[in-house]
C-alpha positions in Angstrom: 75.4 106.9 147.4 72.9 104.2 148.5 75.5 102.5 150.6 76.6 105.8 152.1 73.1 106.7 153.0 72.5 103.2 154.6 75.8 103.6 156.6 74.7 107.0 157.8 71.3 105.7 158.9 73.0 102.8 160.7 75.4 105.1 162.5 72.5 107.3 163.5 70.4 104.4 164.7 73.1 103.1 167.0 73.2 106.5 168.7 69.5 106.4 169.1 69.7 103.0 170.7 72.5 104.0 172.9 70.7 107.2 174.1 67.5 105.3 174.7 69.1 102.5 176.7 71.1 105.0 178.7 67.9 107.0 179.5 66.2 103.9 180.7 69.3 102.9 182.8 69.3 106.4 184.4 65.8 105.8 185.6 66.5 102.3 186.9 69.6 103.5 188.8 67.8 106.5 190.3 64.8 104.5 191.6 66.9 101.6 192.9 66.3 100.9 196.6 63.1 102.8 196.8 59.8 101.2 197.8 58.2 100.8 194.4 54.6 99.9 193.5 54.2 96.5 191.8 52.0 95.7 188.9 50.8 92.1 188.8 51.2 90.5 185.4 49.9 87.0 186.4 51.6 83.6 186.9 53.9 85.1 189.5 55.3 87.8 187.2 55.2 91.5 187.9 56.5 94.8 186.9 57.5 97.7 189.1 57.1 101.4 188.8 60.8 101.5 187.7 59.9 99.2 184.7 57.2 101.6 183.6 59.1 104.8 184.1 62.2 103.4 182.4 60.1 102.4 179.4 58.6 105.9 179.1 62.1 107.4 179.2 63.2 105.1 176.4 60.0 105.8 174.3 60.6 109.6 174.7 64.1 109.2 173.1 62.9 107.0 170.3 59.8 109.1 169.5 61.9 112.3 169.4 64.5 110.8 167.1 62.4 108.4 165.1 58.7 109.6 165.2 57.6 107.4 162.3 59.0 104.1 163.7 57.0 101.6 165.6 57.9 100.4 169.1 57.1 97.3 171.0 57.6 97.7 174.7 57.4 95.0 177.3 55.1 97.1 179.6 53.3 99.4 177.2 52.8 97.0 174.2 52.6 98.2 170.6 53.1 101.8 169.6 52.6 102.4 165.9 51.0 100.4 163.1 51.6 96.7 162.3 52.6 97.8 158.7 55.5 100.0 159.8 58.8 98.6 158.5 61.1 99.8 161.3 60.2 98.4 164.7 62.1 99.0 168.0 62.0 96.3 170.7 62.2 97.5 174.3 62.7 95.7 177.5 63.1 98.5 180.1 64.3 96.4 183.0 65.4 92.8 182.3 65.7 91.2 185.8 62.8 92.8 187.5 62.8 90.2 190.3 66.5 90.7 190.9 65.9 94.4 191.1 63.0 94.2 193.4 65.0 92.3 196.0 68.0 94.5 195.8 70.1 92.5 193.3 72.0 94.7 190.9 72.0 92.1 188.0 69.7 93.8 185.5 69.8 95.2 182.0 68.0 97.7 179.8 67.5 96.4 176.3 66.8 98.4 173.2 66.9 97.0 169.6 65.9 98.0 166.2 64.6 94.9 164.5 67.4 93.6 162.2 69.5 96.7 163.0 71.2 98.6 165.8 70.9 97.6 169.4 72.1 98.6 172.9 72.2 96.9 176.3 72.8 99.1 179.2 74.0 98.0 182.7 72.6 100.7 185.0 75.1 100.0 187.7 78.4 99.5 185.9 77.7 102.4 183.5 78.5 100.2 180.6 76.5 100.3 177.4 77.1 97.4 175.0 76.1 98.5 171.5 76.1 97.5 167.9 75.3 99.0 164.6 74.3 95.6 163.3 77.8 94.8 161.9 80.4 95.6 164.7 80.0 95.8 168.4 81.5 97.8 171.3 81.2 98.6 174.9 81.0 102.3 175.8 82.1 103.4 179.3 83.1 106.9 180.3 82.6 108.0 176.7 85.1 105.5 175.3 84.2 102.7 172.9 86.1 99.4 173.1 85.5 96.6 170.6 83.8 93.6 172.1 86.0 90.5 172.0 84.3 87.2 172.8 86.4 84.5 174.5 85.6 81.2 176.2 88.5 81.6 178.6 86.3 82.1 181.7 84.5 78.8 181.1 81.5 80.4 182.7 78.2 79.4 181.0 75.0 81.2 182.0 71.9 79.0 181.9 68.4 80.5 182.1 66.3 78.3 184.4 63.2 80.4 184.3 59.9 79.0 182.9 58.3 78.3 180.5 60.0 75.1 179.2 58.5 74.5 175.7 61.2 72.1 174.7 60.7 69.7 177.6 61.1 66.8 178.0 63.5 66.7 175.0 65.5 69.6 176.4 65.5 71.0 179.9 68.2 73.5 180.9 68.4 72.0 184.4 69.4 68.7 182.8 72.3 70.4 181.0 73.8 71.4 184.4 73.6 67.8 185.5 75.3 66.4 182.3 78.4 64.5 183.4 80.6 66.4 180.9 79.3 69.9 181.9 81.2 70.2 185.2 84.4 69.0 183.6 84.3 71.7 180.8 82.4 74.6 182.2 81.1 76.3 185.4 77.4 77.2 185.6 76.0 80.6 186.4 72.4 81.7 186.7 71.9 85.5 186.8 68.3 85.6 185.5 68.8 88.6 183.2 69.8 88.8 179.5 72.7 91.0 180.6 74.4 87.7 180.4 74.1 87.7 176.6 76.0 91.0 176.5 78.6 89.4 178.7 79.1 86.6 176.1 79.8 89.2 173.5 82.2 90.9 175.8 84.1 87.8 176.9 82.8 87.8 180.4 80.9 84.5 179.7 81.8 81.6 177.5 78.1 81.0 176.6 74.5 81.5 177.3 71.7 78.9 177.0 68.0 79.2 177.3 64.9 77.3 176.3 62.1 79.2 174.4 60.5 79.6 171.0 61.5 82.2 168.4 63.5 84.7 170.5 64.7 86.9 167.6 61.7 89.2 167.9 61.6 89.1 171.7 62.0 92.4 173.6 64.1 90.4 176.1 66.5 88.8 173.7 66.7 90.8 170.5 69.4 93.3 171.7 71.6 90.6 173.2 71.3 88.4 170.1 72.3 91.4 167.9 75.3 92.1 170.1 76.5 88.4 170.0 76.1 88.2 166.2 78.0 91.4 165.6 80.8 90.4 168.0 81.3 87.2 166.1 79.7 84.7 168.5 78.1 81.5 167.3 74.3 81.9 167.8 71.7 79.1 167.2 68.7 77.6 168.8 68.9 74.7 171.2 68.3 72.4 168.3 71.2 73.9 166.3 69.0 75.6 163.8 69.3 79.3 163.0 67.5 81.7 165.4 64.4 83.0 163.7 60.8 82.1 162.8 60.0 78.7 164.2 63.2 78.7 166.3 63.7 76.9 169.6 65.5 78.7 172.4 69.0 80.0 172.2 72.6 78.9 172.5 75.0 81.8 172.2 78.7 80.8 172.5 82.0 82.8 172.3 83.4 80.4 169.7 82.6 77.3 167.6 84.3 74.9 170.0 82.3 76.0 172.9 79.1 75.9 170.9 79.9 72.4 169.6 80.6 71.1 173.1 77.3 72.5 174.5 75.3 71.2 171.5 76.8 67.7 172.0 75.6 67.8 175.6 72.2 69.1 174.7 71.7 66.4 172.1 73.1 63.8 174.3 
């Protein structure tokens, strides 16, 4: 009975994550191309009115379905107490700079910490989703299992600051590694939609610097998707992603992960 209850809760959580990410994506798509107010966040970073409106739409869905859960939103911060066991991590518009200049490469990320997650692409109408164990992409109401593959040889590398692992590791140096061009082809999309693409077989791998990204509103949903799809996920130091972690290497398979780690360490 306990397992059945847990399975039912997990099944319900994935639907909440999917509905919330879809609601945010609807806002992002509707406001695309409009002249939007910008909110300065310092150090060259900013949010737009679309970020704020999308986060509110996501919060409305989560609050209606899970009123006792806590939520951490990129724009609105913490909602609910620190002692709440269940916590949702929300990035309403990952790729704000892309969006602001008319680039369609953006994502809407919603994740229950250590549970269900969804990443919505507002412009392809795809929702990549996981219950924490298996992963699918939903399009036109149809779920297709995610199947990672390194066949594309495309590796997405995040070059955005900060660079906490420098000088030991700098993502830009990876692109200049003599073996990288022979094995892979670099891509830089500047949105964690690329993590969902690794899980879906559209990318061979994704690499970024950083600290512990497991609790990040930007990365938690993508990490959950990759893990559930069977990708190899570690920090740039090869250690498990988690408390005290360093960045992220998410690869479609062990061979790809091993090649990238050898270049990073070399």
